[in-house]
C-alpha positions as a Markdown table, in Angstrom:
| # | Residue | x | y | z |
|---|---|---|---|---|
| 1 | Met | 164.1 | 1.5 | 77.2 |
| 2 | Asp | 163.5 | 1.3 | 80.9 |
| 3 | Leu | 161.1 | 4.2 | 80.7 |
| 4 | Phe | 159.5 | 2.7 | 77.7 |
| 5 | Ser | 159.0 | -0.6 | 79.4 |
| 6 | Gln | 156.7 | 1.0 | 81.9 |
| 7 | Ala | 155.0 | 3.3 | 79.5 |
| 8 | Glu | 154.1 | 0.6 | 77.1 |
| 9 | His | 151.7 | -1.0 | 79.6 |
| 10 | Asp | 149.0 | 1.5 | 79.0 |
| 11 | Glu | 148.4 | 5.2 | 78.6 |
| 12 | Leu | 148.0 | 5.7 | 82.3 |
| 13 | Ala | 151.4 | 4.2 | 83.2 |
| 14 | Gln | 153.9 | 6.5 | 84.9 |
| 15 | Ser | 157.5 | 6.5 | 83.9 |
| 16 | Ile | 159.7 | 9.1 | 85.8 |
| 17 | Leu | 163.4 | 9.6 | 85.7 |
| 18 | Leu | 165.1 | 11.6 | 88.5 |
| 19 | Ser | 168.7 | 12.8 | 88.0 |
| 20 | Pro | 170.9 | 15.7 | 89.2 |
| 21 | Asp | 172.6 | 15.6 | 85.7 |
| 22 | Ala | 170.9 | 18.0 | 83.3 |
| 23 | Glu | 173.1 | 16.8 | 80.4 |
| 24 | Phe | 172.0 | 13.2 | 81.0 |
| 25 | Leu | 168.3 | 14.2 | 81.1 |
| 26 | Asp | 168.8 | 16.0 | 77.8 |
| 27 | Lys | 170.4 | 12.8 | 76.3 |
| 28 | Val | 167.5 | 10.7 | 77.6 |
| 29 | Ala | 164.9 | 13.1 | 76.1 |
| 30 | Ala | 166.7 | 12.9 | 72.7 |
| 31 | Ser | 166.8 | 9.1 | 72.9 |
| 32 | Ile | 163.1 | 9.0 | 73.6 |
| 33 | Glu | 162.4 | 11.1 | 70.5 |
| 34 | Arg | 164.7 | 9.0 | 68.4 |
| 35 | Leu | 163.7 | 5.5 | 69.7 |
| 36 | Val | 160.0 | 5.8 | 70.2 |
| 37 | Glu | 159.3 | 5.4 | 66.5 |
| 38 | Glu | 160.9 | 1.9 | 66.5 |
| 39 | Met | 158.5 | 0.6 | 69.1 |
| 40 | Pro | 155.4 | -1.4 | 68.1 |
| 41 | Arg | 153.4 | 0.2 | 70.9 |
| 42 | Lys | 154.7 | 3.7 | 70.2 |
| 43 | Glu | 151.3 | 5.4 | 70.5 |
| 44 | Ile | 150.7 | 4.0 | 74.0 |
| 45 | Ile | 154.3 | 4.9 | 75.0 |
| 46 | Arg | 154.0 | 8.4 | 73.6 |
| 47 | Thr | 150.6 | 9.0 | 75.3 |
| 48 | Ser | 151.9 | 7.6 | 78.6 |
| 49 | Leu | 155.1 | 9.7 | 78.6 |
| 50 | Glu | 153.4 | 12.9 | 77.5 |
| 51 | Gly | 150.6 | 12.5 | 80.0 |
| 52 | Arg | 152.2 | 11.0 | 83.0 |
| 53 | Gly | 155.9 | 10.7 | 82.4 |
| 54 | Ala | 158.6 | 13.1 | 83.6 |
| 55 | Leu | 162.3 | 13.7 | 83.4 |
| 56 | Ile | 163.1 | 15.6 | 86.6 |
| 57 | Gln | 166.3 | 17.4 | 87.4 |
| 58 | Val | 167.0 | 17.2 | 91.2 |
| 59 | Gly | 169.5 | 19.1 | 93.2 |
| 60 | Asp | 171.2 | 15.9 | 94.4 |
| 61 | Met | 170.6 | 12.3 | 95.0 |
| 62 | Asp | 169.2 | 13.0 | 98.5 |
| 63 | Glu | 166.4 | 15.0 | 96.8 |
| 64 | Ala | 165.9 | 12.2 | 94.4 |
| 65 | Ala | 165.3 | 9.8 | 97.4 |
| 66 | Leu | 162.8 | 12.3 | 98.9 |
| 67 | Ile | 160.8 | 12.5 | 95.7 |
| 68 | Ala | 161.0 | 8.7 | 95.1 |
| 69 | Asn | 159.7 | 8.2 | 98.6 |
| 70 | Tyr | 156.8 | 10.6 | 98.0 |
| 71 | Ile | 155.9 | 8.9 | 94.7 |
| 72 | Ala | 156.1 | 5.5 | 96.5 |
| 73 | Pro | 156.4 | 3.7 | 93.1 |
| 74 | Glu | 155.4 | 0.2 | 92.3 |
| 75 | His | 158.8 | -0.3 | 90.7 |
| 76 | Leu | 162.0 | 1.7 | 91.4 |
| 77 | Glu | 165.2 | 1.2 | 89.5 |
| 78 | Leu | 168.3 | 2.4 | 91.4 |
| 79 | Ser | 170.7 | 2.8 | 88.5 |
| 80 | Val | 173.5 | 4.2 | 90.7 |
| 81 | Glu | 177.1 | 3.1 | 91.6 |
| 82 | Asp | 176.3 | 1.7 | 95.0 |
| 83 | Pro | 172.6 | 0.7 | 95.0 |
| 84 | Leu | 172.8 | -1.2 | 98.3 |
| 85 | Ala | 174.0 | 1.9 | 100.2 |
| 86 | Tyr | 171.5 | 4.1 | 98.4 |
| 87 | Ser | 168.6 | 1.7 | 99.0 |
| 88 | Lys | 168.8 | 2.6 | 102.7 |
| 89 | Lys | 167.3 | 6.0 | 101.8 |
| 90 | Ile | 164.3 | 4.4 | 100.1 |
| 91 | Lys | 161.3 | 3.8 | 102.5 |
| 92 | His | 158.4 | 3.5 | 100.0 |
| 93 | Ala | 158.6 | 1.3 | 96.9 |
| 94 | Gly | 157.0 | -2.0 | 95.9 |
| 95 | Ala | 160.1 | -3.5 | 94.4 |
| 96 | Ile | 163.6 | -2.0 | 94.1 |
| 97 | Phe | 165.8 | -3.0 | 91.2 |
| 98 | Met | 169.4 | -2.7 | 92.3 |
| 99 | Gly | 172.1 | -1.4 | 89.9 |
| 100 | Arg | 172.5 | -0.8 | 86.2 |
| 101 | Asn | 172.2 | -4.5 | 85.3 |
| 102 | Thr | 168.9 | -5.0 | 87.0 |
| 103 | Cys | 166.1 | -3.7 | 84.8 |
| 104 | Glu | 162.5 | -3.9 | 86.0 |
| 105 | Ala | 161.6 | -6.3 | 83.1 |
| 106 | Leu | 163.6 | -9.0 | 84.9 |
| 107 | Gly | 161.2 | -8.6 | 87.9 |
| 108 | Asp | 158.2 | -8.8 | 85.6 |
| 109 | Tyr | 159.3 | -12.1 | 84.1 |
| 110 | Cys | 161.9 | -14.0 | 86.1 |
| 111 | Ala | 163.9 | -12.4 | 88.9 |
| 112 | Gly | 161.4 | -11.6 | 91.6 |
| 113 | Pro | 159.6 | -13.7 | 94.3 |
| 114 | Asn | 156.3 | -12.4 | 92.9 |
| 115 | His | 155.0 | -9.5 | 90.9 |
| 116 | Val | 152.0 | -8.5 | 92.9 |
| 117 | Leu | 153.1 | -5.1 | 94.1 |
| 118 | Pro | 151.5 | -2.0 | 95.7 |
| 119 | Thr | 150.4 | 0.5 | 93.1 |
| 120 | Ser | 149.2 | 4.2 | 93.1 |
| 121 | Arg | 151.4 | 5.3 | 96.0 |
| 122 | Thr | 150.1 | 2.5 | 98.2 |
| 123 | Ala | 153.7 | 1.5 | 98.8 |
| 124 | Arg | 153.6 | 4.1 | 101.6 |
| 125 | Phe | 151.7 | 1.7 | 103.7 |
| 126 | Ser | 151.5 | -1.6 | 101.9 |
| 127 | Ser | 154.0 | -4.3 | 100.9 |
| 128 | Pro | 154.4 | -6.8 | 98.0 |
| 129 | Leu | 152.3 | -9.9 | 98.3 |
| 130 | Gly | 154.1 | -12.3 | 100.6 |
| 131 | Val | 153.7 | -15.5 | 102.6 |
| 132 | Tyr | 151.9 | -13.7 | 105.4 |
| 133 | Asp | 149.1 | -12.8 | 103.0 |
| 134 | Phe | 148.2 | -16.5 | 102.9 |
| 135 | Gln | 148.3 | -17.1 | 106.6 |
| 136 | Lys | 145.4 | -16.6 | 108.9 |
| 137 | Arg | 146.4 | -14.9 | 112.1 |
| 138 | Ser | 144.7 | -13.8 | 115.3 |
| 139 | Ser | 145.7 | -11.1 | 117.8 |
| 140 | Leu | 146.0 | -12.4 | 121.4 |
| 141 | Ile | 145.3 | -9.8 | 124.0 |
| 142 | Met | 145.7 | -10.5 | 127.7 |
| 143 | Val | 145.7 | -7.9 | 130.4 |
| 144 | Ser | 146.7 | -8.3 | 134.1 |
| 145 | Pro | 144.4 | -7.1 | 136.9 |
| 146 | Ala | 146.7 | -4.1 | 137.3 |
| 147 | Gly | 146.7 | -3.5 | 133.6 |
| 148 | Ala | 142.9 | -3.6 | 133.6 |
| 149 | Gln | 142.8 | -0.8 | 136.2 |
| 150 | Lys | 145.0 | 1.4 | 134.1 |
| 151 | Leu | 143.7 | 0.6 | 130.6 |
| 152 | Gly | 140.1 | 0.4 | 131.8 |
| 153 | Lys | 140.1 | 4.1 | 132.7 |
| 154 | Val | 141.6 | 5.0 | 129.3 |
| 155 | Ala | 139.2 | 2.8 | 127.4 |
| 156 | Ala | 136.2 | 4.2 | 129.3 |
| 157 | Thr | 137.2 | 7.8 | 128.7 |
| 158 | Leu | 137.7 | 7.2 | 125.0 |
| 159 | Ala | 134.4 | 5.2 | 124.7 |
| 160 | Tyr | 132.4 | 7.9 | 126.4 |
| 161 | Gly | 134.0 | 10.4 | 124.0 |
| 162 | Glu | 132.7 | 8.3 | 121.1 |
| 163 | Gly | 129.3 | 8.0 | 122.7 |
| 164 | Leu | 129.6 | 4.2 | 123.2 |
| 165 | Gln | 128.5 | 3.9 | 126.8 |
| 166 | Ala | 128.3 | 0.0 | 126.8 |
| 167 | His | 132.0 | -0.1 | 125.8 |
| 168 | Ala | 132.8 | 2.4 | 128.6 |
| 169 | Arg | 130.8 | 0.5 | 131.2 |
| 170 | Ser | 132.3 | -2.8 | 130.1 |
| 171 | Ala | 135.8 | -1.5 | 130.9 |
| 172 | Glu | 134.6 | 0.2 | 134.1 |
| 173 | Tyr | 133.1 | -3.1 | 135.4 |
| 174 | Arg | 136.7 | -4.3 | 135.8 |
| 175 | Leu | 137.8 | -1.3 | 137.8 |
| 176 | Lys | 138.2 | -1.8 | 141.6 |
| 177 | Asp | 136.9 | 0.8 | 143.9 |
């Protein structure tokens, strides 16, 4: 059902299960075949699973973490014995659902701080919507006279390399002879 819960969104939804246990993957495949007919959105689920779903046998759980980090999913369920320990291996996921009792549907409806999450592998460089997204911030940059001597040369070199002479000369004006 956890795979179905993602697949029923639309035909382009992606439901992937990673496991080192071939027998478990076979049981899941059999369950999919048996249960999909009961689902009101069975055509969407079937199309999604056939086009973008996968049951992947991995060598071990470390390989599963590598693949999960590559996929950088919007939602990741860690249905493992010690999800807290295992979560330390996950670097890229929008929301991580910890343990066998924590299905992603809870996050959709009632258990999460929000459900605006990075999609399409953007969890590699983006985070869920948070309070900082509603704050206006400015960067403050202040360089000492000694810092201007060192950084001015670097900035000028880079600016000349980009063909931006005014940038270079602006930095050079602060250089002392």
